[in-house]
C-alpha positions as CSV (number, residue, x, y, z in Angstrom):
1,M,-7.0,68.4,16.9
2,I,-5.2,65.7,14.6
3,S,-7.1,65.2,11.2
4,I,-6.9,61.7,9.9
5,L,-7.7,60.0,6.6
6,V,-8.2,56.3,6.9
7,V,-7.4,54.2,3.6
8,D,-8.3,50.5,3.5
9,D,-9.8,48.6,0.6
10,H,-11.7,46.6,3.1
11,Q,-14.9,48.4,4.2
12,L,-15.2,46.6,7.8
13,V,-11.5,47.6,8.5
14,R,-11.8,50.8,7.3
15,V,-15.1,51.8,8.9
16,G,-14.1,50.1,12.2
17,T,-10.6,51.8,12.4
18,A,-12.5,55.2,11.6
19,R,-15.2,54.8,14.4
20,L,-12.6,53.6,17.1
21,L,-10.3,56.6,16.5
22,A,-13.3,59.0,16.2
23,D,-13.8,58.4,19.9
24,I,-10.2,59.4,20.8
25,E,-10.0,63.0,22.3
26,G,-8.0,65.3,20.1
27,F,-8.6,63.0,16.8
28,K,-10.8,63.9,14.1
29,I,-11.8,61.5,11.2
30,I,-12.1,63.6,8.2
31,G,-12.4,61.0,5.5
32,Q,-12.3,57.3,4.4
33,A,-10.8,56.2,0.9
34,E,-11.0,52.6,-0.4
35,N,-7.9,52.9,-2.7
36,G,-4.8,54.5,-3.5
37,E,-6.1,56.8,-6.2
38,Q,-9.1,58.0,-4.1
39,A,-6.5,58.5,-1.1
40,V,-4.3,60.8,-3.4
41,E,-7.4,63.0,-4.4
42,M,-8.7,63.3,-0.8
43,V,-5.3,64.4,0.5
44,K,-5.5,67.1,-2.1
45,D,-9.3,68.3,-1.2
46,L,-9.4,67.5,2.7
47,K,-5.5,68.2,3.7
48,P,-5.3,65.9,6.5
49,D,-2.6,66.0,9.1
50,L,-2.2,62.1,8.9
51,V,-3.0,59.4,6.8
52,L,-3.4,55.7,8.0
53,M,-2.5,54.0,4.7
54,D,-3.2,50.2,4.1
55,V,-0.3,48.7,2.0
56,Q,-1.7,46.0,-0.2
57,M,-4.8,47.5,-2.3
58,P,-6.1,46.8,-5.7
59,G,-4.9,49.1,-8.4
60,M,-2.5,51.8,-6.8
61,G,-1.2,50.0,-3.6
62,G,0.0,51.8,-0.6
63,L,3.5,52.4,-1.7
64,E,2.8,54.5,-4.8
65,A,0.0,56.2,-2.8
66,T,2.2,57.1,-0.3
67,R,4.8,58.5,-2.6
68,R,2.0,60.7,-4.5
69,C,0.5,61.7,-1.3
70,L,4.0,63.2,0.1
71,R,4.1,64.7,-3.5
72,V,1.0,66.6,-2.8
73,D,1.9,67.6,0.6
74,P,5.4,66.8,2.0
75,D,4.3,67.7,5.6
76,I,1.6,65.1,5.7
77,K,2.4,62.1,8.1
78,I,1.7,58.7,6.8
79,V,1.5,55.6,8.8
80,A,1.5,52.3,6.9
81,V,-1.0,49.7,8.3
82,T,-0.9,46.3,7.0
83,I,-0.9,42.3,7.6
84,Y,2.6,42.1,6.1
85,E,5.2,42.1,8.7
86,D,8.2,40.9,6.6
87,E,10.8,42.6,4.3
88,P,10.7,44.0,1.9
89,Y,7.6,46.0,2.9
90,P,8.7,47.9,6.0
91,S,12.0,49.1,4.5
92,K,10.2,50.4,1.2
93,L,7.5,52.1,2.6
94,M,9.8,54.0,5.3
95,K,12.2,54.7,2.5
96,V,9.3,56.3,0.4
97,G,8.3,58.7,3.3
98,A,6.2,56.8,5.6
99,V,6.9,57.5,9.1
100,G,5.0,54.8,10.8
101,Y,4.5,51.1,10.2
102,L,2.0,49.2,12.1
103,T,0.5,45.5,11.5
104,K,-3.1,45.0,11.7
105,R,-2.7,42.9,14.8
106,A,-2.0,46.2,16.5
107,G,-4.5,47.1,19.2
108,V,-6.2,50.7,19.1
109,D,-4.1,51.6,22.2
110,E,-0.9,51.0,19.9
111,M,-2.3,52.8,17.1
112,V,-3.1,55.9,19.1
113,R,0.5,55.7,20.4
114,A,1.6,55.6,17.0
115,I,-0.1,58.5,15.8
116,K,0.7,60.6,18.7
117,K,4.4,59.8,18.2
118,V,4.7,60.6,14.5
119,M,2.7,63.8,15.2
120,A,5.4,64.7,17.5
121,G,8.0,64.1,15.0
122,Q,9.2,60.8,15.7
123,R,9.1,57.7,13.9
124,Y,6.9,54.6,15.0
125,M,7.3,50.9,14.0
126,S,5.6,47.9,15.6
127,S,8.2,46.2,18.0
128,D,8.2,43.0,16.3
129,I,8.9,44.7,13.1
130,A,11.7,46.9,14.6
131,Q,13.3,43.9,16.0
132,Q,13.3,42.1,13.0
133,L,14.9,45.1,11.0
134,A,17.5,45.4,13.8
135,L,18.5,41.8,13.7
136,K,18.7,41.7,9.7
137,P,22.4,42.6,9.1
138,F,23.1,39.5,11.6
139,C,20.4,37.2,10.0
140,T,21.8,34.3,8.2
141,E,18.8,33.2,6.3
142,Q,18.3,33.8,2.8
143,A,17.0,37.4,2.0
144,S,14.0,37.8,0.1
145,P,14.9,38.4,-3.7
146,F,12.5,41.2,-3.9
147,E,14.8,43.4,-1.7
148,A,16.6,43.8,-4.9
149,L,13.8,45.7,-6.5
150,S,13.6,49.4,-6.7
151,D,10.2,51.0,-5.2
152,R,8.9,51.5,-8.6
153,E,9.8,48.0,-9.6
154,M,8.3,46.7,-6.5
155,Q,5.0,48.6,-7.1
156,I,4.7,47.3,-10.7
157,T,5.4,43.6,-9.2
158,L,2.5,44.1,-6.7
159,M,0.2,45.0,-9.8
160,V,1.3,42.3,-11.9
161,I,0.6,39.5,-9.4
162,E,-2.7,41.2,-8.5
163,G,-3.6,40.4,-12.1
164,H,-3.5,44.0,-13.6
165,R,-2.7,44.1,-17.4
166,V,0.1,46.3,-18.8
167,P,-2.5,48.9,-20.1
168,D,-4.3,49.4,-16.7
169,I,-0.8,49.5,-14.9
170,S,0.1,52.2,-17.6
171,Q,-2.7,54.3,-16.8
172,R,-2.8,53.9,-13.1
173,L,0.8,54.9,-12.8
174,S,0.9,57.4,-15.7
175,L,3.8,55.3,-17.5
176,S,3.6,54.4,-21.0
177,P,2.9,50.9,-21.9
178,K,6.5,50.5,-23.4
179,T,7.8,51.8,-19.9
180,V,5.7,49.4,-18.0
181,N,6.9,46.4,-20.1
182,S,10.5,47.5,-19.7
183,Y,9.9,47.3,-16.2
184,R,8.3,44.0,-16.2
185,Y,11.4,42.3,-17.9
186,R,13.8,44.1,-15.8
187,I,11.8,42.7,-12.8
188,F,11.9,39.1,-14.5
189,E,15.6,39.3,-15.0
190,K,16.4,40.5,-11.3
191,L,14.2,37.8,-9.8
192,H,15.3,34.9,-12.4
193,V,11.8,34.2,-13.4
194,N,10.2,34.1,-17.1
195,N,6.5,35.3,-16.6
196,D,3.7,36.6,-14.5
197,V,3.0,33.1,-13.5
198,G,6.6,32.5,-12.1
199,L,6.7,36.1,-10.6
200,T,3.3,35.3,-8.7
201,K,4.7,31.8,-7.3
202,L,7.8,33.4,-6.3
203,A,5.9,36.3,-4.5
204,I,3.8,33.8,-2.8
205,K,6.8,31.7,-1.7
206,Y,8.4,35.0,0.2
207,G,5.1,36.2,1.7
208,I,5.0,39.0,-0.5
209,I,1.2,38.2,-1.3
210,D,-1.0,35.5,0.3
211,A,-1.7,32.6,-1.9
212,E,-5.6,32.9,-1.0
213,A,-5.6,36.6,-2.6
214,V,-4.7,35.1,-6.1
215,A,-6.6,31.8,-5.7
């Protein structure tokens, strides 16, 4: 029996996914979390075999939550589930330890297939994303400047464009406000922007966040 934790900030998506998978033989849904912080605590308490992790969530997003869950249990399998198909999300999630990456367009059959593959020790990535990554070295289009950011810088970028202030980011990521500000200015320098507004506009331009999410 594969024990599964479903993490998503949208209740309909979270509950719907849990109900669909609960009907699959060999799967057991042992919990649902609505944010990254809750996911980390539930991994500690429930010790699931696998986590279906939403990427874009208020507060601690899927990137940082994946890192922390694996710190709690290095053997846990984490499959990212997101609307974002473009870089740098796939590479960064896999780099921090996720073993699967699905888009929310995936049907239940593909999700089941992904879960079974990663539990068998393999990696799984939606075919369209896998093709995109395979062709990346040959792509002549301009790469996203966000690919130059470290994982921590990317996490802080996501929190900044979601409207989180320095004290909140500091508390959620267990960093000092001074360290958070150092990261912010380093991000501005790497991306050639001057402030949070410029950062948000650039993130919308490169599909890091949906314009409607910050409207």
